N, C-alpha and C positions, 0 to 999 in steps of 0.2 A: 836368494829367497829370504824372506824375512823370518820364516820359522826354523826353529832348530830342529834338524833331521839326524836321525842315525842312519847314515849311508851304508854302514856295515851289516845293519839287520837285514836278515832273509825275510822277505814278505810275500813272495811268490809262492803260492801253494804247491806248484809242481816242482819247486827247487828245494822244498824242504825235506828233510830226512826223516823218513818212518814217523815215530811217535812225536817227533819236533812239530809235526803239522797239527795232530790232534790236541798236544798240549798247548800250542799256541791259540786254537780255537777255543779251548775250554778256559783258558787264563783271561782272554778278552775276545767273546764271541761275535765280533763284528768283522764282516767280510766285504769286498768289492768285488763287482763282477762288470768289466768294462766290455760294452757291447756296440755295434755298429754294422758296417758294410763294407763292400769293395766296390769303389766307384771312381772315376776320374775326379781328380781335383787339380784343375788347371793342367799345366805340364810341367810344373815345378815341385809339385808335391806327390809322396806315394799314394798309390790307389788304396792302400789301407789307412789313409790318414786318420779317419774318425776313430777307428779303434786303437791305433797306435798311440794317438794322443791321449785318449781316455785311459789306455792302459798306463802310460808313464806317469799321469797325474794320480792315477790310483796308487800307484807306488810311493810317489811322494806323501800323498796323504797318509798312507799305512805306517810311513817311516815318522811323520809327524805326530799322528793320531794314535796309531796302533791298529791291529787287525790283519787281516790275511787277505790277499789279492788272488782272485782265482783266475784261471786261464782265460785270455781275451777270446771273445765271441765274435767272429767276423760275419755271421750269418744270420744277424738279428736286426735287420733295418728293412723297413717297409717305406712305401710311397703311395699306396693306394692308386696306382696308374691302370689305366683301360688296357686290356689285353693287347691290343695294337700298338700302343704307346710303349707298354713294358718290352714288347719284343724289340722296338727300335731302339730304346735306351739300352738294353741288354747288349745288344749288337754294337753300339757306338761307345757305351760307357762302361760295361763290364759289370751290371749289376747282378750279381750272383745270389739272388734271394729272391723270395716270393712272399706276399703277404699271409698266404694260408697257413704257413708252418711257424713263422716267427713267434707269435705269442704263445701258441700251445708248447713249442720247445723251450721257450725261457721259464714259463710256468713249471714244467717238469723239471728243470734244473733246479729251479728255487725250491721244490718240494724236496729234492735229494739233499739240498745244502741243509734245510731245515731239519733233517733227519740226523745231519752230523753235529748238531748242536748249535748252529749259527742262530743268533737272536736277532741282529741287525744286518742289514745287506744293502749297500749303496749300488743301486742299479744305474750306472753311468753310462749314458749314451753319447758318443761322441757325434752321432748322426742325429739331426733335429729338426726335419719337417714337421709341420703339425701333426701328421698322422703318426710319427714316431713319438713323439712327446705324449700325445692321447694314449698311446699303447702302453708305454712304461707307467703312466698314471692309473690306467686301468688294471694292471697287473698289481700295482702296490695296493689298490683298492680291495681286488680279489684276494689276495693273500691276507690283508688285514681282517676281512669278513670271517675268515676261519680261524682267526686267533693265533698267537704264537709269534711266529717270526715278523719283523717290521721292516718292510721293505721302503726305502728312500729313493724315490725316482728323481734323477737328475741329467740335465742337459744343460750346456753353457748359456743356451738362450734363455734360461730362467734368471740369469743374472745380468746379462747385456744383450744387444741385439747382435745374434750369430750371422755369421756369412758363410759362403761356399768357397773356401780356398782364397777368400779375401785377406784383408788385413789381419783379422782376428787369428784365424787358423793359421795363417802364414807365421805371424808372431808367436804363436804358441809353439810352433814346430821349431822356430828360430831358436827358441829358449830350451825346449825339451830335448831336441837332437839336430842341430843344424847340418849335420851330414846327410841328412834326408831332404834337404832342400836345395833346389838349383834355380836361383833367380834369373839365371841367363836364359831359361828356356821360356819364358813368359812372352807370348806374343799377342798381335791384336786379336787372333782367332780367340785366345782365352777370355779376353775383355768382352767379346761379343758372346761367347757361350755362357760365361757366368754373371755378365751384367755387373761387372766392376765399375765403380765410377766414384769421384770425389774422395771421401775420406775411407772408402771401402778399398781402395786401391792397393794391392798386396805390396806394390813397391813401398808404400809407407810403412811397411811391418818393420818390427824390431824386437830383438831379444829381450830388451828392457819392458816392452809392453807385455810380451808373453810371460815374463817373469811375474809382473803386476797382476795379470789376469790369473795366473796359477795360484797365486797368493790369495785373490778372491775365492777362488774355488774351494781351497783347504779351510779356510776360514767358515765358509758356509757349511761345508760338510762336517767340520768340527763341531759347530752349533747344532746341526740336525742330528748327529749321532749323539751327542750328549742329551738332547731333549728324548730321543727314542729311548735310551737307556734308561733315564730317569722315569719315564712313563711305564717302562716294562717293571721297573723295580716297585714302583707304587702300585701297579696291578698285581704284583705277586705278594706285596704286603697286605693287600686288601682281600 
C-alpha cells in the first residue's frame, strides 16, 4: 500500500477500551460504517464478501486518515426484487435481508452515532446494485437536510466498474485476506451464474490489483473527508 498506516492503532470501536472510544471520537469525529449483505459470491469467495471487504478497507482507511470504524452491518443490502424472485434468490443464494427495513435501520443507527458526537460518517457499501447506491445516497441527503452530521455515501462502483465476485472483488480479497479465497472452487456453473467473461474473469485477479484499488478508495475517502470537515468548519465559523 502506498499510504503510511499505523497498523498498531486500534480503530475498531468494539475493540476500544471504555473512554478510549469516546476520546477518539472527540479528537477526530470521523467514523466509518461498512454495510452490505450475505449472498453467494461464486464458490471461491465468502458469503459475507461485500461487508468483509468494506470493513477491511475502512480499517485501513482509518489507520491512514484517522477515525473510528463501527461494527460491520451485514443486513443492509437491498435489490428491489419482486416477492416471487426474492423467495427464489433467498433459497438459492441466502439473501438474509429485505428492502423494507434496511434504510430505516441505517437511519436510526446514524442518528445514534450523531448523538455520540460524530461529525462525518463514511457509509461504505460493499454491495452495489443500482438500488443499493440509490439508497445510501438518499440516506446521505436526508441526513444532510436536517443538518449536523455529514454522511459520505460510497461504493466501489463509484470509482470503477464493479463486478459480482469477478476480477475486481476477487483481487480485493486476494489483497485484503487471501485466506478467504479458494480459486480452485471456480467452476463453469459460476461463470454461467455470474456472467463472468473477458476482462472480468476472476482467474485474472491479483493481489497487486487489489492493492491498487484499495489505494484508490483511500485516496478518494481522504479527499471526501477533508472536504466535509472543511465545510463543517466554515459553517461553524459562519
